[in-house]
C-alpha positions as a Markdown table, in Angstrom:
| # | Residue | x | y | z |
|---|---|---|---|---|
| 1 | Unk | -2.0 | -15.7 | 2.4 |
| 2 | Unk | -3.3 | -16.5 | 5.8 |
| 3 | Unk | -2.5 | -14.0 | 8.5 |
| 4 | Unk | -1.0 | -11.2 | 6.3 |
| 5 | Unk | -1.1 | -9.6 | 2.9 |
| 6 | Unk | 1.7 | -9.4 | 0.3 |
| 7 | Unk | 2.9 | -6.0 | 1.5 |
| 8 | Unk | 3.2 | -7.2 | 5.1 |
| 9 | Unk | 5.1 | -10.3 | 3.8 |
| 10 | Unk | 7.6 | -8.0 | 2.0 |
| 11 | Unk | 8.3 | -6.2 | 5.3 |
| 12 | Unk | 8.8 | -9.5 | 7.2 |
| 13 | Unk | 11.1 | -10.8 | 4.5 |
| 14 | Unk | 13.2 | -7.7 | 4.1 |
| 15 | Unk | 13.6 | -7.4 | 7.9 |
| 16 | Unk | 14.7 | -11.0 | 8.2 |
| 17 | Unk | 16.9 | -11.0 | 5.1 |
| 18 | Unk | 18.0 | -7.4 | 4.7 |
| 19 | Unk | 20.3 | -8.2 | 1.7 |
| 20 | Unk | 17.5 | -9.9 | -0.2 |
| 21 | Unk | 16.0 | -7.9 | -3.0 |
| 22 | Unk | 12.2 | -8.2 | -3.5 |
| 23 | Unk | 10.5 | -7.7 | -6.8 |
| 24 | Unk | 6.7 | -7.6 | -6.7 |
| 25 | Unk | 4.7 | -9.3 | -9.5 |
| 26 | Unk | 1.1 | -8.0 | -9.0 |
| 27 | Unk | -2.2 | -7.5 | -10.6 |
| 28 | Unk | -2.5 | -4.1 | -8.7 |
| 29 | Unk | -1.3 | -1.2 | -10.7 |
| 30 | Unk | -2.7 | 1.5 | -8.4 |
| 31 | Unk | 0.0 | 3.8 | -7.1 |
| 32 | Unk | -1.0 | 3.3 | -3.5 |
| 33 | Unk | -0.2 | -0.4 | -3.7 |
| 34 | Unk | 3.1 | 0.3 | -5.4 |
| 35 | Unk | 4.1 | 2.9 | -2.8 |
| 36 | Unk | 3.1 | 0.5 | 0.1 |
| 37 | Unk | 5.2 | -2.2 | -1.4 |
| 38 | Unk | 8.2 | 0.1 | -1.8 |
| 39 | Unk | 7.8 | 1.4 | 1.7 |
| 40 | Unk | 7.8 | -2.2 | 2.9 |
| 41 | Unk | 11.1 | -2.9 | 1.1 |
| 42 | Unk | 10.3 | -3.9 | -2.4 |
| 43 | Unk | 12.9 | -2.7 | -4.9 |
| 44 | Unk | 11.0 | -3.7 | -8.0 |
| 45 | Unk | 7.4 | -3.9 | -9.2 |
| 46 | Unk | 5.8 | -5.1 | -12.4 |
| 47 | Unk | 2.4 | -6.3 | -13.5 |
| 48 | Unk | 1.4 | -10.0 | -13.8 |
| 49 | Unk | 0.4 | -9.3 | -17.4 |
| 50 | Unk | 3.8 | -8.1 | -18.4 |
| 51 | Unk | 5.7 | -9.8 | -21.1 |
| 52 | Unk | 8.1 | -12.5 | -19.9 |
| 53 | Unk | 11.0 | -10.4 | -21.2 |
| 54 | Unk | 10.0 | -7.7 | -18.7 |
| 55 | Unk | 10.5 | -10.1 | -15.8 |
| 56 | Unk | 14.0 | -10.9 | -17.1 |
| 57 | Unk | 14.7 | -7.2 | -17.5 |
| 58 | Unk | 13.4 | -6.5 | -13.9 |
| 59 | Unk | 15.7 | -9.2 | -12.5 |
| 60 | Unk | 18.7 | -7.9 | -14.4 |
| 61 | Unk | 18.0 | -4.2 | -13.4 |
| 62 | Unk | 17.5 | -5.0 | -9.7 |
| 63 | Unk | 20.8 | -7.0 | -9.6 |
| 64 | Unk | 22.8 | -4.3 | -11.4 |
| 65 | Unk | 21.1 | -1.0 | -10.7 |
| 66 | Unk | 19.1 | -1.8 | -7.5 |
| 67 | Unk | 15.6 | -1.2 | -8.7 |
| 68 | Unk | 13.1 | -1.7 | -11.5 |
| 69 | Unk | 9.6 | -0.2 | -12.1 |
| 70 | Unk | 7.7 | -0.6 | -15.4 |
| 71 | Unk | 7.4 | 2.5 | -17.5 |
| 72 | Unk | 3.9 | 3.6 | -16.4 |
| 73 | Unk | 4.6 | 2.8 | -12.7 |
| 74 | Unk | 8.0 | 4.6 | -12.8 |
| 75 | Unk | 6.4 | 7.8 | -14.2 |
| 76 | Unk | 3.7 | 7.7 | -11.5 |
| 77 | Unk | 6.4 | 7.2 | -8.7 |
| 78 | Unk | 8.3 | 10.3 | -9.7 |
| 79 | Unk | 7.3 | 12.8 | -7.0 |
| 80 | Unk | 5.0 | 15.6 | -8.1 |
| 81 | Unk | 6.0 | 19.1 | -7.1 |
| 82 | Unk | 3.0 | 19.2 | -4.8 |
| 83 | Unk | 2.4 | 16.2 | -2.6 |
| 84 | Unk | -1.3 | 15.5 | -1.8 |
| 85 | Unk | -2.6 | 14.7 | 1.6 |
| 86 | Unk | -3.4 | 11.1 | 0.8 |
| 87 | Unk | 0.3 | 10.4 | 0.2 |
| 88 | Unk | 0.8 | 11.0 | 3.9 |
| 89 | Unk | -1.2 | 8.0 | 5.2 |
| 90 | Unk | 0.8 | 5.5 | 7.2 |
| 91 | Unk | 0.6 | 1.7 | 6.6 |
| 92 | Unk | -1.6 | 1.3 | 9.7 |
| 93 | Unk | -3.9 | 4.2 | 8.6 |
| 94 | Unk | -4.3 | 2.5 | 5.2 |
| 95 | Unk | -5.2 | -0.8 | 7.0 |
| 96 | Unk | -7.7 | 1.0 | 9.2 |
| 97 | Unk | -9.2 | 2.9 | 6.3 |
| 98 | Unk | -9.6 | -0.3 | 4.3 |
| 99 | Unk | -11.5 | -2.0 | 7.2 |
| 100 | Unk | -13.6 | 1.1 | 7.9 |
| 101 | Unk | -14.6 | 1.2 | 4.3 |
| 102 | Unk | -15.7 | -2.5 | 4.5 |
| 103 | Unk | -18.3 | -1.3 | 7.0 |
| 104 | Unk | -16.8 | -2.8 | 10.2 |
| 105 | Unk | -17.4 | -1.1 | 13.6 |
| 106 | Unk | -14.7 | 0.4 | 15.7 |
| 107 | Unk | -14.8 | -2.6 | 18.1 |
| 108 | Unk | -14.5 | -5.1 | 15.1 |
| 109 | Unk | -11.6 | -3.1 | 13.6 |
| 110 | Unk | -9.8 | -3.1 | 17.0 |
| 111 | Unk | -10.3 | -6.8 | 17.5 |
| 112 | Unk | -9.2 | -7.6 | 13.9 |
| 113 | Unk | -6.1 | -5.4 | 14.1 |
| 114 | Unk | -5.2 | -5.9 | 17.8 |
| 115 | Unk | -6.0 | -2.3 | 18.8 |
| 116 | Unk | -8.2 | -0.7 | 21.4 |
| 117 | Unk | -11.4 | 1.0 | 20.1 |
| 118 | Unk | -10.0 | 4.3 | 21.4 |
| 119 | Unk | -6.8 | 3.8 | 19.2 |
| 120 | Unk | -9.0 | 3.1 | 16.2 |
| 121 | Unk | -10.9 | 6.3 | 16.9 |
| 122 | Unk | -7.7 | 8.3 | 17.1 |
| 123 | Unk | -6.5 | 6.8 | 13.8 |
| 124 | Unk | -9.8 | 7.5 | 12.1 |
| 125 | Unk | -9.6 | 11.2 | 13.2 |
| 126 | Unk | -6.0 | 11.5 | 11.9 |
| 127 | Unk | -7.0 | 9.9 | 8.6 |
| 128 | Unk | -9.9 | 12.3 | 8.2 |
| 129 | Unk | -7.6 | 15.2 | 9.1 |
| 130 | Unk | -4.9 | 14.1 | 6.6 |
| 131 | Unk | -7.3 | 13.6 | 3.8 |
| 132 | Unk | -9.2 | 16.8 | 4.7 |
| 133 | Unk | -12.5 | 15.0 | 4.9 |
| 134 | Unk | -15.2 | 16.3 | 7.2 |
| 135 | Unk | -17.3 | 13.2 | 7.8 |
| 136 | Unk | -16.8 | 9.5 | 8.3 |
| 137 | Unk | -19.2 | 8.7 | 5.3 |
| 138 | Unk | -16.6 | 10.3 | 2.9 |
| 139 | Unk | -14.0 | 7.6 | 3.8 |
| 140 | Unk | -15.7 | 4.8 | 1.9 |
| 141 | Unk | -15.9 | 6.6 | -1.4 |
| 142 | Unk | -12.3 | 7.7 | -1.0 |
| 143 | Unk | -11.2 | 4.1 | -0.3 |
| 144 | Unk | -13.1 | 2.9 | -3.4 |
| 145 | Unk | -11.5 | 5.6 | -5.6 |
| 146 | Unk | -8.0 | 4.6 | -4.3 |
| 147 | Unk | -8.7 | 0.9 | -5.0 |
| 148 | Unk | -8.5 | -0.1 | -1.3 |
| 149 | Unk | -11.9 | -1.8 | -1.4 |
| 150 | Unk | -14.4 | -2.8 | -4.1 |
| 151 | Unk | -18.1 | -2.3 | -3.9 |
């Protein structure tokens, strides 16, 4: 989608139509993607390779119960007794981390996201603090592990 990704689109849609229920049909099964979608307003999430009956079930569940998440995703979404630091990243921090991991400079990130370079630096410092990483070089392997970027 030009100008925004699916998660941003969910946010725009749910703000404009608050009574609309959004179900995500995605190829991304990584928990970070699911959480971002839910935080943006999605009330259901299933994989593109799901059986057609699963989509029907999702539609019915969202209409009657308010939400639907496939078995594996539902199990992952149940909060663990101990939340990890990476669960604490904001949407903006995930955006900045993704672009950082792609190798862009502070100025390039600022230009791309409409932020000042100083703001990008502040976000980077907070990301590193939340993830308990001691150097900028550790951000890229983290982003790869989390499925935010591919090498």
